[in-house]
NUBA-719516 format. One record per residue: y, z, x of N, C-alpha, C, O in turn; residue in one letter; residue number from 1. Coordinates in steps of 0.02 Angstrom, whole numbers. Layout:
N
+--------+--------+--------+--------+--------+--------+--------+--------+--------+--------+--------+--------+--------+------+
:    n_Y :    n_Z :    n_X :   ca_Y :   ca_Z :   ca_X :    c_Y :    c_Z :    c_X :    o_Y :    o_Z :    o_X : vexvex : zagu :
+--------+--------+--------+--------+--------+--------+--------+--------+--------+--------+--------+--------+--------+------+
:      Y :      Z :      X :      Y :      Z :      X :      Y :      Z :      X :      Y :      Z :      X :      A :  NUM :
...
+--------+--------+--------+--------+--------+--------+--------+--------+--------+--------+--------+--------+--------+------+
***
This chain:
120
+--------+--------+--------+--------+--------+--------+--------+--------+--------+--------+--------+--------+--------+------+
:    n_Y :    n_Z :    n_X :   ca_Y :   ca_Z :   ca_X :    c_Y :    c_Z :    c_X :    o_Y :    o_Z :    o_X : vexvex : zagu :
+--------+--------+--------+--------+--------+--------+--------+--------+--------+--------+--------+--------+--------+------+
:   1036 :  -1286 :      1 :    993 :  -1310 :    -18 :    947 :  -1257 :    -17 :    946 :  -1217 :     29 :      X :    1 :
:    898 :  -1253 :    -79 :    845 :  -1223 :    -72 :    784 :  -1191 :    -45 :    734 :  -1207 :    -77 :      X :    2 :
:    776 :  -1158 :     -4 :    716 :  -1151 :     29 :    692 :  -1095 :     19 :    725 :  -1046 :     37 :      X :    3 :
:    629 :  -1085 :    -13 :    581 :  -1058 :    -27 :    492 :  -1035 :     27 :    445 :  -1072 :     42 :      X :    4 :
:    503 :   -975 :     38 :    406 :   -992 :     80 :    382 :   -905 :     51 :    415 :   -854 :     59 :      X :    5 :
:    315 :   -912 :     18 :    288 :   -869 :      6 :    225 :   -862 :     51 :    190 :   -905 :     78 :      X :    6 :
:    221 :   -791 :     53 :    159 :   -777 :     98 :    122 :   -690 :     66 :    149 :   -658 :     21 :      X :    7 :
:     65 :   -670 :     97 :     41 :   -622 :     70 :    -12 :   -638 :     31 :    -41 :   -589 :      8 :      X :    8 :
:    -34 :   -694 :     16 :    -90 :   -707 :    -34 :   -165 :   -699 :    -10 :   -160 :   -695 :     51 :      X :    9 :
:   -225 :   -696 :    -26 :   -274 :   -701 :      4 :   -339 :   -684 :    -63 :   -331 :   -707 :   -120 :      X :   10 :
:   -406 :   -640 :    -44 :   -456 :   -630 :    -53 :   -458 :   -563 :    -54 :   -466 :   -532 :     -1 :      X :   11 :
:   -449 :   -529 :   -118 :   -475 :   -456 :   -122 :   -513 :   -462 :   -208 :   -507 :   -502 :   -255 :      X :   12 :
:   -555 :   -399 :   -194 :   -578 :   -389 :   -252 :   -556 :   -351 :   -291 :   -509 :   -312 :   -280 :      X :   13 :
:   -602 :   -362 :   -365 :   -558 :   -326 :   -430 :   -542 :   -250 :   -396 :   -570 :   -213 :   -355 :      X :   14 :
:   -471 :   -247 :   -443 :   -443 :   -162 :   -418 :   -413 :   -163 :   -367 :   -373 :   -119 :   -353 :      X :   15 :
:   -425 :   -218 :   -325 :   -390 :   -199 :   -265 :   -303 :   -208 :   -284 :   -274 :   -204 :   -338 :      X :   16 :
:   -272 :   -224 :   -201 :   -210 :   -244 :   -223 :   -168 :   -283 :   -168 :   -184 :   -268 :   -111 :      X :   17 :
:   -116 :   -332 :   -175 :    -80 :   -369 :   -108 :    -32 :   -366 :   -141 :    -28 :   -361 :   -203 :      X :   18 :
:     28 :   -371 :    -82 :     93 :   -408 :    -92 :    118 :   -460 :    -69 :    112 :   -475 :    -10 :      X :   19 :
:    155 :   -499 :   -120 :    151 :   -555 :   -106 :    237 :   -553 :    -65 :    275 :   -509 :    -85 :      X :   20 :
:    256 :   -592 :    -20 :    337 :   -606 :    -26 :    358 :   -679 :    -10 :    325 :   -726 :     10 :      X :   21 :
:    419 :   -673 :    -25 :    447 :   -731 :    -42 :    517 :   -737 :     30 :    558 :   -692 :     36 :      X :   22 :
:    518 :   -779 :     63 :    581 :   -785 :    128 :    648 :   -827 :     64 :    638 :   -855 :     10 :      X :   23 :
:    697 :   -817 :     95 :    726 :   -881 :     35 :    801 :   -899 :     93 :    820 :   -861 :    138 :      X :   24 :
:    825 :   -952 :     78 :    873 :   -969 :    156 :    902 :  -1031 :    131 :    868 :  -1077 :    109 :      X :   25 :
:    966 :  -1031 :    135 :   1011 :  -1092 :    119 :   1029 :  -1082 :     52 :   1028 :  -1132 :     16 :      X :   26 :
:   1044 :  -1035 :     30 :   1087 :  -1013 :    -27 :   1100 :   -956 :    -45 :   1066 :   -914 :    -16 :      X :   27 :
:   1138 :   -935 :    -83 :   1175 :   -866 :    -68 :   1129 :   -827 :   -125 :   1146 :   -814 :   -183 :      X :   28 :
:   1065 :   -811 :    -92 :   1028 :   -765 :   -128 :   1036 :   -693 :   -178 :   1000 :   -675 :   -224 :      X :   29 :
:   1083 :   -668 :   -157 :   1106 :   -597 :   -194 :   1140 :   -641 :   -274 :   1140 :   -620 :   -332 :      X :   30 :
:   1153 :   -672 :   -261 :   1177 :   -706 :   -342 :   1131 :   -756 :   -378 :   1140 :   -772 :   -436 :      X :   31 :
:   1078 :   -781 :   -335 :   1022 :   -808 :   -389 :    979 :   -767 :   -423 :    962 :   -718 :   -389 :      X :   32 :
:    938 :   -770 :   -518 :    888 :   -733 :   -528 :    821 :   -761 :   -491 :    811 :   -822 :   -489 :      X :   33 :
:    779 :   -718 :   -466 :    726 :   -741 :   -445 :    660 :   -722 :   -475 :    647 :   -667 :   -498 :      X :   34 :
:    627 :   -768 :   -473 :    558 :   -769 :   -526 :    475 :   -762 :   -473 :    476 :   -783 :   -415 :      X :   35 :
:    432 :   -742 :   -491 :    370 :   -750 :   -486 :    324 :   -800 :   -526 :    304 :   -777 :   -579 :      X :   36 :
:    304 :   -860 :   -511 :    271 :   -918 :   -578 :    209 :   -899 :   -554 :    210 :   -873 :   -499 :      X :   37 :
:    135 :   -907 :   -588 :     70 :   -916 :   -567 :     29 :   -996 :   -605 :     36 :  -1016 :   -662 :      X :   38 :
:      0 :  -1017 :   -566 :    -26 :  -1048 :   -611 :   -114 :  -1062 :   -557 :   -123 :  -1062 :   -496 :      X :   39 :
:   -162 :  -1074 :   -612 :   -231 :  -1067 :   -632 :   -247 :  -1130 :   -602 :   -206 :  -1171 :   -582 :      X :   40 :
:   -310 :  -1136 :   -601 :   -341 :  -1195 :   -609 :   -354 :  -1215 :   -681 :   -373 :  -1173 :   -722 :      X :   41 :
:   -344 :  -1276 :   -698 :   -336 :  -1311 :   -759 :   -294 :  -1291 :   -833 :   -300 :  -1312 :   -891 :      X :   42 :
:   -240 :  -1228 :   -791 :   -179 :  -1188 :   -848 :   -132 :  -1224 :   -810 :   -131 :  -1258 :   -759 :      X :   43 :
:    -82 :  -1198 :   -868 :    -26 :  -1224 :   -866 :      4 :  -1175 :   -807 :    -35 :  -1135 :   -782 :      X :   44 :
:     71 :  -1179 :   -786 :     99 :  -1139 :   -725 :    151 :  -1075 :   -771 :    192 :  -1092 :   -814 :      X :   45 :
:    144 :  -1032 :   -761 :    174 :   -987 :   -830 :    226 :   -937 :   -779 :    219 :   -940 :   -718 :      X :   46 :
:    272 :   -896 :   -807 :    296 :   -854 :   -768 :    270 :   -783 :   -777 :    259 :   -763 :   -835 :      X :   47 :
:    259 :   -741 :   -723 :    243 :   -675 :   -708 :    292 :   -626 :   -724 :    281 :   -590 :   -772 :      X :   48 :
:    342 :   -620 :   -694 :    388 :   -583 :   -658 :    467 :   -609 :   -659 :    466 :   -671 :   -657 :      X :   49 :
:    537 :   -581 :   -661 :    581 :   -625 :   -624 :    630 :   -564 :   -637 :    630 :   -523 :   -683 :      X :   50 :
:    669 :   -568 :   -588 :    729 :   -506 :   -570 :    786 :   -542 :   -563 :    796 :   -588 :   -524 :      X :   51 :
:    844 :   -505 :   -620 :    924 :   -539 :   -611 :    948 :   -506 :   -555 :    930 :   -457 :   -522 :      X :   52 :
:   1004 :   -556 :   -553 :   1043 :   -531 :   -491 :   1052 :   -484 :   -496 :   1027 :   -448 :   -453 :      X :   53 :
:   1089 :   -456 :   -542 :   1101 :   -369 :   -547 :   1014 :   -301 :   -531 :   1009 :   -242 :   -515 :      X :   54 :
:    968 :   -356 :   -550 :    885 :   -293 :   -529 :    861 :   -291 :   -608 :    803 :   -271 :   -613 :      X :   55 :
:    894 :   -307 :   -671 :    867 :   -304 :   -710 :    788 :   -349 :   -718 :    797 :   -410 :   -724 :      X :   56 :
:    743 :   -336 :   -719 :    663 :   -364 :   -714 :    621 :   -359 :   -798 :    621 :   -324 :   -848 :      X :   57 :
:    593 :   -410 :   -775 :    547 :   -437 :   -840 :    493 :   -436 :   -835 :    498 :   -415 :   -778 :      X :   58 :
:    427 :   -440 :   -844 :    358 :   -449 :   -839 :    316 :   -457 :   -887 :    302 :   -410 :   -924 :      X :   59 :
:    284 :   -530 :   -895 :    241 :   -550 :   -927 :    192 :   -502 :   -945 :    163 :   -472 :   -900 :      X :   60 :
:    174 :   -488 :  -1026 :    125 :   -416 :  -1049 :     49 :   -418 :  -1015 :     10 :   -371 :  -1019 :      X :   61 :
:     39 :   -469 :   -988 :    -21 :   -467 :   -944 :    -25 :   -422 :   -882 :    -68 :   -378 :   -875 :      X :   62 :
:     37 :   -441 :   -828 :     34 :   -393 :   -777 :     70 :   -325 :   -783 :     76 :   -285 :   -737 :      X :   63 :
:     95 :   -318 :   -848 :    161 :   -260 :   -856 :    119 :   -213 :   -828 :     59 :   -222 :   -831 :      X :   64 :
:    150 :   -150 :   -791 :    106 :    -78 :   -795 :     81 :    -85 :   -736 :     78 :    -36 :   -699 :      X :   65 :
:     49 :   -178 :   -706 :      2 :   -171 :   -651 :     47 :   -200 :   -582 :     30 :   -188 :   -524 :      X :   66 :
:    111 :   -243 :   -602 :    147 :   -294 :   -557 :    219 :   -240 :   -555 :    248 :   -207 :   -598 :      X :   67 :
:    233 :   -253 :   -463 :    308 :   -225 :   -486 :    344 :   -283 :   -446 :    321 :   -310 :   -396 :      X :   68 :
:    394 :   -296 :   -472 :    450 :   -340 :   -432 :    500 :   -328 :   -397 :    540 :   -289 :   -420 :      X :   69 :
:    510 :   -353 :   -342 :    575 :   -324 :   -314 :    618 :   -339 :   -268 :    581 :   -365 :   -226 :      X :   70 :
:    665 :   -341 :   -250 :    715 :   -411 :   -215 :    760 :   -352 :   -159 :    798 :   -305 :   -168 :      X :   71 :
:    725 :   -391 :    -96 :    781 :   -352 :    -45 :    837 :   -392 :    -15 :    821 :   -428 :     32 :      X :   72 :
:    918 :   -392 :    -39 :    945 :   -468 :    -24 :    967 :   -464 :     56 :    983 :   -514 :     88 :      X :   73 :
:    964 :   -389 :     87 :   1004 :   -392 :    145 :    946 :   -456 :    185 :    967 :   -507 :    212 :      X :   74 :
:    872 :   -436 :    179 :    821 :   -479 :    203 :    841 :   -548 :    155 :    855 :   -597 :    190 :      X :   75 :
:    846 :   -558 :     92 :    831 :   -621 :     70 :    765 :   -632 :     56 :    739 :   -688 :     62 :      X :   76 :
:    729 :   -570 :     31 :    672 :   -572 :     13 :    650 :   -580 :    -55 :    699 :   -603 :    -84 :      X :   77 :
:    606 :   -575 :    -94 :    579 :   -571 :   -152 :    497 :   -551 :   -134 :    459 :   -585 :   -100 :      X :   78 :
:    485 :   -490 :   -166 :    408 :   -459 :   -161 :    401 :   -457 :   -234 :    438 :   -451 :   -283 :      X :   79 :
:    348 :   -465 :   -224 :    270 :   -435 :   -306 :    214 :   -408 :   -270 :    171 :   -431 :   -233 :      X :   80 :
:    228 :   -347 :   -295 :    162 :   -293 :   -273 :    104 :   -299 :   -338 :    118 :   -281 :   -395 :      X :   81 :
:     58 :   -318 :   -325 :      5 :   -322 :   -364 :    -20 :   -263 :   -373 :     -8 :   -226 :   -325 :      X :   82 :
:    -47 :   -242 :   -411 :    -91 :   -180 :   -400 :   -178 :   -184 :   -475 :   -177 :   -218 :   -527 :      X :   83 :
:   -212 :   -157 :   -460 :   -274 :   -174 :   -497 :   -283 :   -229 :   -529 :   -279 :   -235 :   -590 :      X :   84 :
:   -297 :   -274 :   -486 :   -294 :   -351 :   -478 :   -387 :   -356 :   -522 :   -440 :   -328 :   -509 :      X :   85 :
:   -366 :   -400 :   -567 :   -415 :   -432 :   -621 :   -444 :   -517 :   -591 :   -406 :   -563 :   -577 :      X :   86 :
:   -503 :   -517 :   -589 :   -511 :   -585 :   -586 :   -463 :   -651 :   -621 :   -443 :   -701 :   -591 :      X :   87 :
:   -453 :   -636 :   -682 :   -412 :   -679 :   -685 :   -323 :   -684 :   -685 :   -281 :   -720 :   -712 :      X :   88 :
:   -322 :   -621 :   -633 :   -251 :   -648 :   -585 :   -259 :   -699 :   -544 :   -204 :   -721 :   -527 :      X :   89 :
:   -312 :   -732 :   -515 :   -338 :   -792 :   -475 :   -299 :   -837 :   -481 :   -302 :   -851 :   -542 :      X :   90 :
:   -244 :   -888 :   -445 :   -171 :   -918 :   -453 :   -153 :   -931 :   -389 :   -156 :   -893 :   -341 :      X :   91 :
:   -135 :   -990 :   -393 :    -86 :  -1003 :   -345 :    -26 :   -977 :   -368 :     -9 :  -1000 :   -423 :      X :   92 :
:     11 :   -936 :   -345 :     95 :   -899 :   -357 :    128 :   -910 :   -314 :    108 :   -912 :   -256 :      X :   93 :
:    207 :   -924 :   -337 :    239 :   -971 :   -335 :    317 :   -927 :   -344 :    318 :   -887 :   -390 :      X :   94 :
:    379 :   -932 :   -303 :    426 :   -891 :   -312 :    468 :   -948 :   -331 :    468 :  -1006 :   -312 :      X :   95 :
:    504 :   -915 :   -373 :    574 :   -967 :   -382 :    647 :   -962 :   -394 :    663 :   -915 :   -431 :      X :   96 :
:    675 :   -984 :   -382 :    773 :   -974 :   -372 :    803 :  -1005 :   -435 :    786 :  -1063 :   -443 :      X :   97 :
:    840 :   -981 :   -479 :    885 :  -1010 :   -516 :    949 :   -988 :   -504 :    961 :   -929 :   -489 :      X :   98 :
:    991 :  -1029 :   -510 :   1070 :  -1025 :   -508 :   1091 :   -959 :   -528 :   1112 :   -908 :   -500 :      X :   99 :
:   1076 :   -978 :   -587 :   1119 :   -924 :   -656 :   1061 :   -831 :   -630 :   1006 :   -806 :   -633 :      X :  100 :
:   1121 :   -823 :   -610 :   1091 :   -743 :   -584 :   1056 :   -688 :   -653 :   1018 :   -640 :   -649 :      X :  101 :
:   1084 :   -717 :   -704 :   1056 :   -686 :   -772 :    991 :   -716 :   -783 :    953 :   -701 :   -829 :      X :  102 :
:    982 :   -751 :   -747 :    897 :   -790 :   -759 :    905 :   -834 :   -838 :    900 :   -805 :   -892 :      X :  103 :
:    920 :   -915 :   -831 :    951 :   -941 :   -870 :    868 :   -965 :   -895 :    870 :   -983 :   -954 :      X :  104 :
:    816 :   -968 :   -874 :    725 :  -1006 :   -863 :    740 :  -1053 :   -838 :    686 :  -1082 :   -832 :      X :  105 :
:    804 :  -1107 :   -802 :    773 :  -1165 :   -775 :    792 :  -1144 :   -693 :    844 :  -1118 :   -672 :      X :  106 :
:    724 :  -1166 :   -651 :    731 :  -1154 :   -591 :    765 :  -1214 :   -544 :    760 :  -1273 :   -560 :      X :  107 :
:    802 :  -1190 :   -480 :    828 :  -1221 :   -454 :    790 :  -1244 :   -379 :    813 :  -1284 :   -338 :      X :  108 :
:    743 :  -1216 :   -374 :    701 :  -1208 :   -313 :    630 :  -1197 :   -318 :    620 :  -1167 :   -370 :      X :  109 :
:    587 :  -1206 :   -293 :    536 :  -1186 :   -287 :    499 :  -1168 :   -239 :    505 :  -1217 :   -201 :      X :  110 :
:    461 :  -1127 :   -210 :    412 :  -1126 :   -145 :    349 :  -1166 :   -162 :    335 :  -1192 :   -215 :      X :  111 :
:    303 :  -1163 :    -85 :    255 :  -1198 :    -93 :    200 :  -1177 :   -104 :    149 :  -1210 :    -96 :      X :  112 :
:    204 :  -1092 :   -131 :    150 :  -1070 :   -152 :    118 :  -1052 :   -126 :    120 :  -1078 :    -70 :      X :  113 :
:     61 :   -994 :   -132 :     10 :   -951 :    -87 :    -19 :   -923 :   -144 :      3 :   -895 :   -194 :      X :  114 :
:   -101 :   -945 :   -110 :   -172 :   -922 :   -169 :   -173 :   -859 :   -169 :   -148 :   -826 :   -123 :      X :  115 :
:   -208 :   -828 :   -229 :   -235 :   -774 :   -243 :   -284 :   -752 :   -274 :   -284 :   -739 :   -334 :      X :  116 :
:   -336 :   -743 :   -228 :   -418 :   -745 :   -283 :   -440 :   -675 :   -269 :   -444 :   -645 :   -215 :      X :  117 :
:   -453 :   -657 :   -331 :   -489 :   -594 :   -353 :   -521 :   -594 :   -372 :   -525 :   -608 :   -432 :      X :  118 :
:   -583 :   -574 :   -324 :   -686 :   -580 :   -357 :   -702 :   -537 :   -385 :   -662 :   -491 :   -378 :      X :  119 :
:   -760 :   -522 :   -431 :   -771 :   -480 :   -465 :   -823 :   -427 :   -454 :   -831 :   -382 :   -495 :      X :  120 :
+--------+--------+--------+--------+--------+--------+--------+--------+--------+--------+--------+--------+--------+------+
***
């Protein structure tokens, strides 16, 4: 049973930084593709970044160069370091797990989300 719990959200000024964490349990974390999604008010949920079981990462164009995804398999934790934050990054951020370590795009579990608010 995939269980995910995000933490680290909050309120930050534009240009600031936040580090999100997602602790995982109930599955073989090291074999799963892990992703960060976000959903802003009135918008659809979108993929922000993902990292395969082998460590290959991918970013949406709007965050590339500002955000860094990483995973610690020994701690079963996924991270998202967010730098140079912009007001348009404001959203609820979710972590997700895909049993296909190569990232099939279909998610098998979601966290409850953590709010990130960037003030201008």
